[in-house]
N, C-alpha and C positions, 0 to 999 in steps of 0.2 A: 427279575420277573415279577409277577403280581397275582391276586386270588384265583378261584377256579369255578367251573360250571359243569353241568351235566350235558350229555348229548340231547336228552329230552328237552332241557331248558333252551338249548340252542335252537331247536326246531320251533318251540312254542314262543320264545321271547323275540320281540322285534329287534332286540339288540343282540343277545346271545353271546356275549363275550365276557365271561367272568374271568378276570385275569388271575394268574397264579405266580406268585413271586418266588424266584429261586432263593434269594437270600434276604432281601431287605424286609419282605413282609412274610408273616407266617402263612403257610399254605392252609386255605380253608377248604376242607374236603366236603363234598356233597354226601348224601346218604349212601350207605354201604352198597346198595344195589346199583348205584350210578358210577360213572367214570368221570373224573375231574380233568379239566383241561389245564395244561401247563403253558404259561406264556412267558416268553423271554425275548428281548429285543435281538440278541445275537442269534438265537436259534431260529427265529422267524425270518431274519435276513438270510440265513443259510438256506432255509427251506425255499424261500423265494428264488434264490439264485440257482440252486440245484434243480429246481423243477421248471423254471421259466422256459428253457429250450424244449422240454418235453411237452409242456402245455401248448406252446406255439405249434409244435409238430402235430399235436392232436387237433389243431384247428380251433383251439379255445383261446380266450383272452386271459393272460396271466393275472390281471387284477381282479378277475371274477372267480378265480379258483383258490380256495383256501387249503393249505396243508396244516392240519390241526394235530397238535401233540397231546396225547392222552396219558394220564398217569396210570399206567397199567403195565405190570411186569411181564405179561405174556408177549410172545413173539407174534405180532399181529398188525394188520392194517385192513381197512375196509372203506367202502363207500355206503352211504345210506340215503341216497337220493340227493338231488341238487348237485352243486359243483364243489364238493368238499371231500378231501381224502383225509381219513383219520388214521394216524400212525401211533402205535403204542410205544411207550418209553422202552419196553422190553425189546422191541425191534431195533431201536437205536443201539441198545446195549449189545445185542447179538451181532450187529454188523461190524465188520472191520474196515470197510471201505465205503466211501460216499457213493460209489457206483452200485453197490448193493442196494442202498436206499433208493437210488434212481430207478433201478430195475423194478422195485416194488411199486413205486409211484407210477411208472409207465404202465404197469399192469392195471393198477386201479383206475388210471385214466381211461384204459380200455373199457372198463365197466361203465364209466361215465358216458363216454361217447357211444357206447353200444346200447345205452338206455336200460342197463340191467338193474332194475329197481325192485326191491322187495315190496310186494303188495300183500295186503291182508288176505285177499282171496286166494293167494298162493301159499298160505300156510302160516302167516304170522299169528293169527288168532289161536290155532291149535297148539302153538309152541310158545305161548307167552311166557316170558321170563328167561328164555334161552338167550345167552349173549350172542350178539352178531359177531361172527368171526370172518376174517378175510379169506376169500377163496384162493388167494395166492398160496396160502400156507397149508390148506388142506387139513385133514383129520389129524395127522401126526402133530402138526404145530399146535392145533387146538388142545390136544391132550398135554403136550409138553409144556405149553404156556400156562394152562390152567391147573396143572398139577392134579392132586387127588380129586378135586371137584369135577374136573373134566373126565377123569378116568371113571368116576362114579356115574357120570352121565352115560358113558358107553356101557359100563357094566350093568346099568339099570335098563338097558335095552331102549335108550332114547334116540338111537340113530335116526329113526324115521322122523321124530319131532325136529331134530336138528336139520335134517334135509328139507323138511317142509318150511321151516322158518327161514333158512338161508335161501331156498327157492332159486338157486342158480343151476341151470341145467349143464350137462357136460358140454353142450354146444356153446353155451355162453362163456364157460371157462376157457375153452379153446379159443373162442373169439377174442377174449380179453388178452390171452397169451399172444396171439398173433398181432393184435393191435399194439400191445406194449412193445413187441419187437420192432414193429414198424416205426413207432415213435422214437425209440432209441436210435434206430438207423437214421431217420430224418434229422435227428439232433446231433448226429455224429458221435454218439456215445457207445462205447463197446458194451456188448452183452455179457462180457466176462463176469462182471459183478453180479448180474442176475443169475448166471449159472452157479457161481460160487455160493450164492445165498440158497439156491435150491438144493445144493449138495449138503448144506448145513441142515436143511429141513429133512432131507433124505436120511441123514444120520439120526435125526430125532425119530423118524419113522422106524428105522431099524432098532433103535434103542428101546422103543416101546412095543416092538413086535407086532405092529399092525399088519393084517393081511386083508385081501379083498373078501368080501362076503356078498354073494349075489343077492341075498335076501335083505341087505341093508340099503335103504333108500339113500342114506348119506353117502355111502361108498360108491354106489352105482351112479350117482349124479355128480360126483366130484372125482375127476381124474387124479390118481395118486401121483406123488412126486416123481417117481422113477419114469413113468410114461411121459410126463410133461418135460422132464429133464432131457430125455432122448430127443424129443421133437424140437425143443427150443435150442439145444446145443447145435443141432444140424442147421437150423435157421441162422443162428448167430455166427457160426463159423464161416458161413458163406457171405456174411455182411462185410462190406469194405471197412467198417469201423472196428472189426474184431481185434485187430492188433494195435489199435490206437491207445496210447497210454492215458491214464486218467489225469485230470487237471490237478497238479500238485498243490496249488493254492487252495482249491476247493477241498482237497483231502485234508490239508492242514487245518482248515476251519472245521471240518467234520470232527476231527480228533479232539479239538478244543471243546466243541459242544458235547461230544460224548463224555468227556471227562467232567465237564460242568454238571451234566445230568447225573452222572454217577455220584459225584460228590454231594449233590443236593439230596438225592433220594436214598443213598445207602447209609448204613450205620457208620459213624466216624472211623471205628477201628477197621471195618472192611475197606473203607476208602484208603486208609493209611497202609493197609496190606497190599492193595492193588496198585497204589502209587507211592512206593516207599521213598524215603528222604533222599536216596542217592540219585533219583531221577530228577533232572533239572530242566526238562523241557517245559514249554508253556502249559500243555495239558496237565502235567503232574502238579505244577504250582496251582493251577486252577482248582483241581480236585482237592488238594490238601487245604487250600484256603477255606473251602466249604466245610471240610471236616473239622478244622480248628474252630471255625466260627460257630458251628453247631455245639461244640464243647465249651464255648465261651472263652476261648483262648485268643483274645483280641490281638495281642502283640504277635502271636505266631501267625494268625490269619493275615494280618497286615504285612508281615514279612514276606508271605507268599505273593501277595499282590504287588509288593514293591519289586520282587524278583522279576515278575512279568514286565513291569514298567521300566525296569532297568534295561531289558532287552528291547522293549517296544514302548518308548516314552509317551506316545500319543495313542495308545490302545484305548479306545473309548469304553470297551466292555470291562477291561481291568480297572479303569477309573470308576466305572459304575459299581463294580463289586467292592472296591475300596470304600466308596461312599456309603454303600449299603451296610458294610461291616461297621463302620463308624456310627452310622445312624442307629442301627439295631443295638449297638453296644452303649447307647446313651450319650453319644457325642455328636448331636445334630449340627452344631456350629462348625465342627471340624469336617463334617461330611459335605458342606456346601461347596468347597473349592473343587474337589474331584468330581462331584456331580454336575456342577456348572460346566466344567470342561467337557465331561462326557456328553452333556446335552448339546453343547455347541458343536462338538466334533461330529455328532450324528444328525446335525441340522434339526434339533428339537424332536428326536425320535420319541413318539408318544409315551411308551412305557418308561423310558429313562427320564423323560421330563416329568412324569408323574411322581417318580421317586424323588426327584429334585424338589418338586413342589411340596411333597410330604416333609422333606428335611427343612425347608424354609418355615413351614408351619410348626414343626417340632421344636424349633428354637424358642418359640413362644415370645418372639420379639416382634412387636407390631410393625416395626419398621420394615420387616420382611414380607408382610402380608400382601402388599400391592404387587410385588414381584411374583409371589406365589399365585395370586389370582391370574396374572398375565400368563404365567407358564402353564397353569392348569387349563385355562381356556384355550390356549394354543394346542395343548395335548388333546383335548376333547374335540376340537375342530378337525383333527386328523384321525381320531379314533374315538367315536362316540360310544363305542361298546366296551368301555373300561369302567366298571362300577367303582373301583377304588378311586379313580380320578374324580368321578362325580361326588363321592363321599368327601374327598379332600376339598373340593370346590364348595360343597355345602358348608364345611367348617369355616372356610374363608368368609362366605356370605353371612353366616351366623355371627362371626366375630365382628363384622362390620355393621351389624344390625339390620341386614337385608333379609328378613325372615322369609319373605315370599319366595325369593330365589333359592334360599336355603332349602325350603320345602320342595321346590321344583327339582333341585339337584337330588334330594332324597328320593323323590318319586322316580327319577331316572334310574337310580341305583336299585331300588326295590323292584321295579319292573323287570330288570335284568335277572334278578334272583327269583323272579316269579312270586314275590311277596305281594300278591295282587290287592288284597284289601288295604294294606298300608299304602301301596302306590296310588290307589284310587283316592284315598283320603288326603294324602299330601298334595296330589295334583289338583284336587278340587279346592283345597285351601289356598294353594298358590294362585289358581285361576281367579279366585275371588279377590285377591289382593293385588294382582298385577295390573298394569295399565291395559285396559280393554283394547283388543286389536293388535297388541304388540306381538313380536315373534315369540317371546316367552309365554305370553298368555295363550297363544294358539298351540304351543307345544304342550302346555299344561292340559288344555282341552283334549288333545290327541291322546295323551297318556291316560287321562281319566276314562276316555271312551274305550281305549284298548283294554285297560284293566277290567272295566265293567263287562265288556264283551267276553273276555276270557273267563271271568267268574260265572257268567250266565251259561257259557258252553259247558263248563265243568259241572254246574248244577244239573244240566239236562242229561249228562252222562250217568249220573248216579241213579 
């Protein structure tokens, strides 16, 4: 995986993809009030494949819809305008089956196609600072996921503020439920996973003892889990796909990603408790590799990746992890072979290629710099919204004495992080030194203009 970004920066930045590395790179968290994005090649491939049939069923183009993973332990998912579904890491941890995640995404796609967008005139201003929560999950999940803080919100009598901020009516929620069921049906995916997930949320509701309150705007505008469960179960049981088994290959991939995420985010001892040594499947090896790597036990971490590769010799993501462990453990030259193979096996997947480029540079061998430049330029051509790739490319340019392009690469990175004055200064310096009329010169102009315009807008708001 690679660095992070906030939801706000995604909306404001023309790039909006601050990568977040699972193992090779240290996770860079944004300010405490923000949510950081986690990026990983294997996870994003899974999200694309599990959501593609649903997106098509919704009449949307898969390449235009993003499924974005947020580093947030609450059980949650939401849309916030545009064609992006935000999924919390806590939701992946709570789900046992890929079909549960598909049920969540189908529902959120229902909000997208229904045009259910939160607008300021419907309550965002009065409730500034309240976290946007998925309406799939309702009040029970909000409190369960946010713990004492969410309970405090309820106890403080802020239900009305939550309701105004979320601004989804009962009719919109029911509409998204119905649309989600329709998308699952068209995609030939059973609604069992959706029902199973709702039952988990219902258990959370019972656990926290929530009841309806006619005076609460939040409760009155959001159907509770039990009501929706009854309606949806009836709909799904009549669907021809109800008894269709889930895709075993997709489920196996989901379990890998779930274990990877757990190993990356949890404390090492918690990971080793959840995935003890006697478990020898791929997810267990994955999770333990992260736990040992975080504890700086390189040999043990590599033994876990080798166990995966013994079962699946051409597993690109196990090779990627092995390379990342070696790179982070101070052995960049040894990391080149597994990362080169992983890059080739995934046809230069941008996030993996960026890590490979990083390893080439980390060798400090100038003979590797031309290959690093080629790899990083290829990565950026396929994913321009990766600030770490731009940073590494800037390092290459600086090492080669191409200061103008090094500053342009810095400007690209800084714009994504919304470091606007720095982005403007570097872009203007690059523009002054680059050949007039060239593609890089025009790009430097664009960045300088964009950064300047955003700075001016910020000034007017103060």
